[in-house]
C-alpha positions as CSV (number, residue, x, y, z in Angstrom):
1,X,-13.7,-13.2,-15.0
2,X,-14.7,-10.5,-12.1
3,X,-14.4,-11.5,-9.1
4,X,-17.2,-10.8,-6.2
5,X,-17.1,-10.6,-2.5
6,X,-19.8,-12.4,-0.5
7,X,-22.5,-9.8,-1.3
8,X,-21.8,-9.7,-4.9
9,X,-20.5,-6.7,-5.6
10,X,-17.3,-6.9,-8.0
11,X,-14.0,-5.0,-6.5
12,X,-12.9,-1.4,-6.9
13,X,-9.3,-2.2,-7.9
14,X,-10.9,-4.2,-11.1
15,X,-11.4,-0.9,-12.5
16,X,-8.0,0.1,-14.5
17,X,-9.0,4.0,-13.4
18,X,-9.7,3.2,-9.3
19,X,-6.8,0.7,-9.2
20,X,-4.5,3.8,-10.3
21,X,-5.9,6.1,-7.6
22,X,-3.5,3.8,-5.1
23,X,-0.1,5.0,-6.7
24,X,-1.0,7.7,-9.3
25,X,-3.4,9.9,-7.3
26,X,-0.5,10.2,-4.4
27,X,2.2,12.8,-5.5
28,X,4.4,11.5,-2.9
29,X,3.9,7.8,-4.3
30,X,4.2,8.9,-7.8
31,X,7.3,10.7,-6.7
32,X,9.0,7.6,-5.2
33,X,8.3,5.7,-8.5
34,X,6.3,2.9,-6.3
35,X,4.7,0.5,-8.5
36,X,1.8,-2.8,-7.5
37,X,3.1,-5.9,-8.6
38,X,-0.3,-7.7,-7.8
39,X,-3.2,-6.6,-6.2
40,X,-6.3,-9.2,-5.4
41,X,-9.1,-9.3,-2.6
42,X,-7.7,-8.0,0.4
43,X,-4.0,-8.2,-0.5
44,X,-1.2,-6.4,-2.0
45,X,1.8,-6.1,-2.9
46,X,3.9,-2.8,-3.8
47,X,7.5,-2.6,-5.3
48,X,9.8,0.3,-4.6
49,X,13.0,0.5,-7.2
50,X,16.1,0.6,-5.4
51,X,17.9,5.1,-5.9
52,X,20.6,6.0,-4.4
53,X,19.3,9.3,-3.9
54,X,16.8,7.1,-0.8
55,X,19.7,5.9,0.5
56,X,20.0,6.8,4.8
57,X,23.0,5.5,5.2
58,X,25.7,6.7,2.1
59,X,28.4,4.5,4.2
60,X,26.4,1.0,3.9
61,X,23.9,2.0,0.6
62,X,20.7,1.6,3.1
63,X,17.8,2.9,2.4
64,X,16.3,5.6,4.7
65,X,14.1,4.0,7.2
66,X,11.2,6.8,6.8
67,X,11.2,5.1,3.0
68,X,11.1,1.8,4.5
69,X,7.9,3.3,6.6
70,X,5.8,5.3,3.8
71,X,6.3,2.1,2.0
72,X,4.8,-0.2,4.8
73,X,1.8,2.8,5.3
74,X,1.3,2.8,1.9
75,X,0.6,-0.7,0.9
76,X,-1.2,-1.3,3.9
77,X,-3.3,1.6,3.1
78,X,-3.6,-0.2,-0.9
79,X,-4.8,-3.7,0.9
80,X,-7.6,-1.6,2.1
81,X,-8.8,-0.4,-1.1
82,X,-8.2,-3.8,-2.4
83,X,-11.0,-4.7,0.0
84,X,-13.4,-2.3,-0.5
85,X,-16.5,-2.4,-2.9
86,X,-17.7,0.6,-2.8
87,X,-14.9,3.9,-2.5
88,X,-14.4,5.3,0.8
89,X,-11.3,7.8,2.1
90,X,-9.5,6.0,4.5
91,X,-6.6,7.5,6.9
92,X,-4.3,5.9,8.9
93,X,-5.2,5.5,12.6
94,X,-2.3,3.8,14.1
95,X,1.0,2.3,12.5
96,X,3.5,0.3,14.5
97,X,6.4,-1.1,12.4
98,X,9.2,-3.3,14.1
99,X,12.3,-3.3,11.3
100,X,14.3,-6.6,12.0
101,X,17.3,-6.4,9.8
102,X,18.8,-3.4,7.4
103,X,17.3,-3.9,3.8
104,X,19.8,-4.7,1.3
105,X,21.6,-2.8,-0.1
106,X,21.1,-2.1,-4.6
107,X,18.4,-4.4,-4.2
108,X,14.8,-3.3,-4.8
109,X,11.9,-3.2,-2.2
110,X,8.8,-5.3,-1.3
111,X,5.4,-5.0,0.5
112,X,2.9,-7.2,0.8
113,X,-0.6,-6.5,2.5
114,X,-3.2,-8.2,3.7
115,X,-6.6,-6.5,5.6
116,X,-7.6,-9.1,7.6
117,X,-10.6,-7.6,8.7
118,X,-13.1,-5.2,8.4
119,X,-16.0,-3.1,10.5
120,X,-17.8,-0.2,9.5
121,X,-15.2,2.2,10.8
122,X,-12.1,0.5,10.6
123,X,-10.1,-1.7,9.0
124,X,-7.1,-4.1,10.1
125,X,-4.0,-5.1,8.1
126,X,-0.5,-6.7,9.0
127,X,2.3,-6.3,5.9
128,X,6.0,-7.4,5.3
129,X,8.7,-5.8,3.6
130,X,11.5,-7.9,1.8
131,X,13.8,-7.7,-0.7
132,X,14.3,-11.4,-2.0
133,X,11.6,-13.3,-0.7
134,X,8.4,-12.9,1.5
135,X,10.3,-15.7,3.6
136,X,13.0,-12.8,4.6
137,X,11.3,-10.2,6.0
138,X,13.3,-6.8,6.5
139,X,10.6,-5.4,8.5
140,X,6.8,-6.0,9.7
141,X,4.1,-3.8,10.4
142,X,0.8,-4.1,11.9
143,X,-1.3,-0.8,10.9
144,X,-5.7,0.3,11.6
145,X,-7.2,2.8,9.1
146,X,-10.0,4.6,9.7
147,X,-12.6,4.4,7.2
148,X,-14.4,8.4,6.5
149,X,-17.8,7.5,4.2
150,X,-18.6,10.6,2.4
151,X,-15.0,12.0,2.2
152,X,-14.8,11.4,-1.5
153,X,-13.9,14.5,-3.5
154,X,-10.7,14.3,-4.3
155,X,-11.4,10.9,-5.8
156,X,-14.4,12.4,-7.6
157,X,-11.6,15.3,-8.8
158,X,-9.0,12.7,-10.0
159,X,-11.7,10.2,-11.6
160,X,-12.6,13.2,-13.7
161,X,-8.7,13.6,-14.6
162,X,-8.1,10.4,-15.9
163,X,-11.1,9.8,-17.9
């Protein structure tokens, strides 16, 4: 069954080709092996598999903080896309990240983001990163994303390739 927003338009993420935009179009996310666990209106959860080459401290096995920032920025953007009924390019305007404790070495990372408000120009997002349970996050963040209507050439080119 197709979910629709308040304007009776279907959400874009329900189209598999458009859903792939969220991970496959970005060479960086694809290279990291980031995977979508779930997506629903306004919300996305991703998994970042643990890999030794992503470790920031070889003595402890804890992943690099830059990886966590990348995963959080990506999942926040994905939650904005999960809210859309019309494809718009977005860009991170502001991202505030708080590290609560180190991620657990050897375990996959998960991040969950919720786009809780959108205006004509910007979207506001909250997110957490965790290993085993959302109840024990190792990082949280808030972000603001700018919406850029009319800047969709890269999406059109990508969609031509996947058809």
